[in-house]
C-alpha positions as CSV (number, residue, x, y, z in Angstrom):
1,M,0.0,0.0,0.0
2,S,1.5,3.3,-1.1
3,L,1.7,6.2,1.4
4,P,-0.2,9.4,0.6
5,N,1.8,12.2,-0.9
6,P,2.8,15.0,1.5
7,L,0.6,18.0,1.1
8,F,1.7,21.7,1.0
9,V,-1.1,24.2,1.6
10,E,-1.2,27.9,0.9
11,I,-3.9,30.3,2.2
12,D,-4.3,33.7,0.6
13,V,-6.0,36.0,3.1
14,S,-8.3,38.9,2.4
15,K,-10.7,40.7,4.7
16,A,-13.7,38.7,3.6
17,T,-12.4,35.4,2.2
18,L,-9.6,32.8,2.4
19,D,-8.4,31.2,-0.8
20,I,-6.9,27.8,-0.3
21,A,-4.7,25.9,-2.7
22,A,-2.6,22.8,-2.3
23,S,0.2,21.0,-4.0
24,S,-1.9,18.0,-4.9
25,D,-5.1,16.1,-4.0
26,I,-7.2,19.1,-3.0
27,A,-9.0,21.2,-5.6
28,Q,-8.6,25.0,-5.0
29,F,-11.5,26.4,-2.9
30,T,-12.6,29.6,-1.2
31,V,-14.2,30.1,2.3
32,S,-15.3,33.1,4.3
33,N,-12.8,34.6,6.7
34,N,-14.6,33.8,9.9
35,S,-15.2,30.9,12.3
36,D,-17.3,29.0,9.8
37,G,-14.7,29.3,7.2
38,F,-12.0,28.1,9.7
39,D,-14.0,25.0,10.5
40,A,-14.4,24.2,6.8
41,I,-10.7,24.5,6.2
42,T,-9.6,22.3,9.2
43,D,-12.3,19.7,8.5
44,E,-10.9,19.3,4.9
45,L,-7.2,19.4,5.8
46,R,-7.5,16.9,8.6
47,K,-8.1,14.3,5.8
48,Y,-4.6,14.7,4.4
49,P,-0.9,14.5,5.6
50,V,-0.3,18.3,5.5
51,V,3.4,19.0,5.9
52,L,3.4,22.8,5.8
53,V,0.8,25.7,5.7
54,L,2.0,28.9,4.0
55,I,0.3,32.1,4.6
56,E,1.1,35.5,3.2
57,A,1.2,38.3,5.7
58,T,-1.7,40.7,5.1
59,G,-1.5,43.6,7.7
60,G,-2.6,41.4,10.5
61,L,-5.5,39.8,8.8
62,E,-3.6,36.5,8.8
63,A,-3.1,36.3,12.5
64,A,-6.3,34.5,13.4
65,V,-6.0,31.8,10.8
66,A,-2.3,31.3,11.5
67,C,-3.0,30.8,15.2
68,L,-5.8,28.4,14.4
69,F,-3.5,26.1,12.3
70,Q,-0.7,26.3,14.9
71,A,-3.3,25.2,17.6
72,E,-4.2,22.3,15.3
73,G,-0.6,21.2,15.3
74,F,0.3,22.2,11.7
75,D,3.7,23.8,10.8
76,V,2.9,27.4,9.7
77,A,5.1,29.7,7.8
78,V,4.0,33.4,7.3
79,V,5.9,35.1,4.5
80,N,6.3,38.7,3.5
81,P,4.1,39.7,0.5
82,R,7.2,41.0,-1.4
83,Q,8.9,37.6,-1.1
84,A,5.7,35.9,-2.4
85,R,5.5,38.3,-5.3
86,D,9.2,37.9,-6.2
87,F,8.7,34.1,-6.2
88,A,5.6,34.4,-8.4
89,R,7.5,36.5,-11.0
90,T,10.4,34.0,-10.9
91,M,7.9,31.2,-11.7
92,G,6.5,33.2,-14.6
93,Y,3.3,34.4,-13.1
94,L,2.8,38.0,-14.1
95,A,-0.9,38.3,-13.4
96,K,-2.1,38.7,-9.8
97,T,-5.4,37.4,-8.5
98,D,-6.3,35.7,-5.2
99,R,-6.6,32.3,-6.9
100,I,-3.3,32.7,-8.7
101,D,-1.5,33.9,-5.5
102,A,-2.9,30.8,-3.7
103,R,-1.7,28.4,-6.4
104,V,1.8,30.0,-6.6
105,L,2.3,30.1,-2.9
106,A,1.4,26.4,-2.6
107,Q,4.5,25.8,-4.9
108,M,6.5,28.2,-2.7
109,A,5.5,26.1,0.4
110,E,7.0,23.0,-1.3
111,V,10.2,24.9,-2.0
112,I,10.4,26.1,1.6
113,N,9.8,22.6,2.9
114,R,12.9,21.4,1.0
115,H,15.0,24.3,2.1
116,P,18.0,23.4,4.4
117,G,16.9,26.2,6.8
118,R,13.3,25.2,6.9
119,E,12.9,25.7,10.6
120,R,13.6,29.4,10.4
121,F,10.5,29.9,8.3
122,I,8.2,28.2,10.8
123,R,6.4,30.7,13.1
124,A,6.5,29.7,16.7
125,M,3.1,29.9,18.4
126,L,2.8,32.7,20.9
127,D,1.3,31.8,24.3
128,A,-2.0,33.5,25.3
129,E,-0.3,36.2,27.4
130,R,2.1,37.2,24.6
131,Q,-0.8,37.4,22.1
132,V,-2.7,39.8,24.4
133,L,0.5,41.9,24.8
134,A,1.1,41.9,21.1
135,A,-2.4,43.2,20.5
136,M,-1.9,46.0,23.0
137,V,1.5,46.9,21.4
138,V,0.0,47.1,18.0
139,R,-3.0,49.2,19.2
140,R,-0.6,51.6,21.0
141,R,1.3,52.1,17.7
142,Q,-2.0,52.8,15.9
143,L,-3.1,55.4,18.5
144,T,0.4,57.0,18.5
145,A,0.2,57.4,14.7
146,M,-3.3,58.9,14.9
147,L,-2.2,61.3,17.6
148,I,0.8,62.5,15.6
149,A,-1.5,63.0,12.6
150,E,-4.0,65.1,14.6
151,R,-1.2,67.2,16.1
152,N,0.2,67.9,12.7
153,R,-3.2,69.1,11.5
154,L,-3.5,71.6,14.4
155,Y,-1.4,74.4,12.9
156,P,-2.3,76.3,10.9
157,V,-6.0,75.6,11.1
158,H,-9.3,77.4,11.3
159,P,-10.5,77.9,14.9
160,Q,-13.6,75.9,14.2
161,S,-11.6,72.9,13.0
162,G,-9.1,73.4,15.8
163,K,-11.9,72.8,18.4
164,S,-12.7,69.4,16.8
165,I,-9.0,68.5,16.5
166,N,-8.3,69.3,20.2
167,I,-11.3,67.1,21.1
168,I,-9.8,64.2,19.2
169,I,-6.3,64.8,20.6
170,K,-7.7,64.6,24.1
171,A,-9.6,61.5,23.4
172,L,-6.5,59.8,21.9
173,E,-4.3,60.9,24.8
174,D,-6.8,59.4,27.3
175,E,-7.0,56.2,25.4
176,L,-3.2,56.0,25.0
177,A,-2.9,56.4,28.8
178,R,-5.4,53.6,29.4
179,I,-3.5,51.3,27.0
180,D,-0.2,52.1,28.7
181,E,-1.7,51.3,32.1
182,D,-3.2,48.0,30.9
183,M,0.1,47.1,29.2
184,N,2.2,47.8,32.3
185,N,-0.3,45.8,34.5
186,H,-0.1,42.9,32.0
187,I,3.6,42.9,32.0
188,R,3.8,43.0,35.8
189,N,1.4,40.1,36.1
190,H,2.9,37.8,33.5
191,F,6.4,38.9,32.6
192,K,7.7,40.6,35.8
193,E,11.0,38.8,36.0
194,L,11.8,39.1,32.3
195,A,10.8,42.8,32.1
196,A,12.9,43.6,35.1
197,R,16.0,42.0,33.6
198,L,15.5,43.7,30.2
199,S,14.8,47.1,31.7
200,S,17.8,47.0,34.0
201,I,19.8,48.4,31.0
202,K,19.8,52.2,30.9
203,G,17.9,53.2,27.7
204,V,15.6,50.2,27.6
205,G,12.2,51.5,28.7
206,T,8.7,50.0,29.1
207,M,7.7,50.4,25.4
208,T,11.0,48.7,24.2
209,V,10.4,45.9,26.7
210,A,6.8,45.4,25.6
211,A,7.8,45.3,21.9
212,L,10.6,42.7,22.6
213,L,8.4,40.5,24.7
214,A,5.4,40.7,22.3
215,E,7.2,40.4,18.9
216,V,10.5,38.7,19.6
217,S,9.6,35.5,21.5
218,D,12.9,34.0,20.2
219,L,14.9,36.5,22.2
220,G,17.5,34.5,24.2
221,S,17.2,31.4,22.1
222,L,19.0,32.5,18.9
223,S,22.6,33.4,18.1
224,R,23.6,37.1,17.9
225,R,23.7,37.0,14.1
226,A,20.3,35.2,13.9
227,I,18.5,37.6,16.3
228,S,20.0,40.6,14.5
229,A,18.8,39.3,11.1
230,L,15.3,38.5,12.6
231,V,14.9,42.1,13.8
232,G,16.5,43.6,10.8
233,V,19.6,45.4,12.2
234,A,22.1,43.1,10.5
235,P,24.1,44.8,7.7
236,I,23.4,43.3,4.3
237,N,26.1,43.0,1.6
238,R,25.5,44.5,-1.8
239,D,28.6,43.3,-3.7
240,L,28.4,42.5,-7.4
241,G,31.6,41.6,-9.3
242,T,34.1,44.4,-8.7
243,M,31.5,46.7,-7.2
244,W,31.3,47.0,-3.4
245,G,28.1,48.6,-2.3
246,R,27.3,50.2,1.0
247,R,26.0,47.9,3.6
248,T,22.5,48.6,4.7
249,I,19.9,47.1,7.0
250,F,16.7,45.7,5.4
251,G,13.6,43.8,6.3
252,G,13.0,42.3,9.8
253,R,10.5,43.5,12.3
254,G,9.9,47.2,11.9
255,G,8.1,47.8,15.1
256,V,10.8,46.3,17.2
257,R,13.4,48.2,15.2
258,T,11.7,51.5,15.9
259,A,11.6,50.7,19.6
260,L,15.3,49.7,19.5
261,Y,16.1,53.0,17.7
262,M,14.7,55.1,20.5
263,A,16.3,52.9,23.2
264,A,19.7,53.2,21.5
265,L,19.3,57.0,21.1
266,V,18.7,57.3,24.9
267,A,21.5,54.8,25.6
268,T,24.1,56.8,23.7
269,R,23.6,59.5,26.3
270,F,23.0,57.7,29.5
271,N,24.4,54.1,29.2
272,P,28.2,54.2,29.7
273,V,28.8,51.0,27.6
274,I,26.7,52.1,24.6
275,K,27.9,55.8,24.9
276,A,31.5,54.6,24.8
277,F,30.8,52.4,21.9
278,Y,29.0,55.1,20.0
279,T,31.8,57.6,20.7
280,R,34.4,55.2,19.4
281,L,32.5,54.6,16.2
282,L,32.2,58.4,15.6
283,A,35.9,58.9,16.2
284,A,36.6,56.1,13.7
285,G,34.8,58.2,11.0
286,K,31.4,56.4,11.0
287,A,28.4,58.4,10.1
288,K,26.0,59.1,13.0
289,K,23.2,57.0,11.6
290,V,25.6,54.1,10.9
291,A,27.0,54.4,14.5
292,L,23.4,54.5,15.9
293,V,22.3,51.4,14.0
294,A,25.5,49.6,15.3
295,C,24.4,50.6,18.8
296,M,20.9,49.1,18.2
297,R,22.6,45.9,17.1
298,K,24.9,45.8,20.1
299,L,22.0,46.6,22.5
300,L,20.0,43.7,21.0
301,T,22.9,41.2,21.2
302,I,23.4,42.2,24.9
303,L,19.7,41.7,25.7
304,N,19.8,38.4,23.8
305,A,22.9,37.2,25.7
306,M,21.3,38.2,29.1
307,L,18.2,36.1,28.5
308,R,20.2,33.2,27.0
309,K,22.6,33.0,29.9
310,N,19.9,34.0,32.5
311,E,22.1,36.8,33.8
312,E,21.6,40.3,35.0
313,W,23.0,43.4,33.3
314,D,26.7,43.8,33.8
315,E,29.0,46.4,32.2
316,S,31.3,43.5,31.2
317,Y,28.9,43.0,28.3
318,H,30.7,45.8,26.4
319,H,33.1,43.1,25.4
320,V,30.4,41.5,23.3
321,S,31.6,41.8,19.8
322,L,29.5,42.6,16.7
């Protein structure tokens, strides 16, 4: 009796629907993006030996279905839309529709499954406490963006519009304060020890701690190079033939990188280790932005080492190399 072929499944996510395609055996189908649709997908896929489920990141719309399949025990990979589109072009698909995307990404899932570094594509399932914290971190960013937009509209403006804008600013400030309080309480209740260790470094505040806990669950379990690449602070080569391009950072987790930027900015003034490192880079002729990104990377590798070794902050960490 022959064994069934392994199945690679792709789910193309939109606000209203989910388009499901597979490498074999299953005809492409579409369901609604709600609990009824989730049930229909899981009922169908339980019949087959699914090896990998690939989902294209879609501004957070993919989170619910990704968590569902993780809870069901499937290996789930969430890929960047640009990566997916580049793969589609490579395979000769120039048109773009939901059904084409689903079919192409089922092929991409098969390629990822054969990749030597397959495990780095698989998303680790967040525990319930981190999921709650992640939701609050995302909502805080949204509120901050709206608050900045309203403040920018305030001047110059007609007095009549100014009254409305001030009302919205007050409401956003109140909601931001409530979110901050809820976030701080949640961290104290569920991540008190971890948060205390991370925030023991001068420059690393509550928002940076929240971003790291919510969006870098791998912190402390990866090498310094891997964690730098994951967040997006590792320099990327751009060398072709005899041309040597400038190294740049690219990709990674933008929200965490923004939090690290602010932390590094403060640390270059008040943290003696990071300040000395930053000063040494400037003295060597590095541009300020390059030196600051290097400080972000050093700060991240120090935090990663502290959690991996289960140790407290110590200034001897300035010997950590980049």
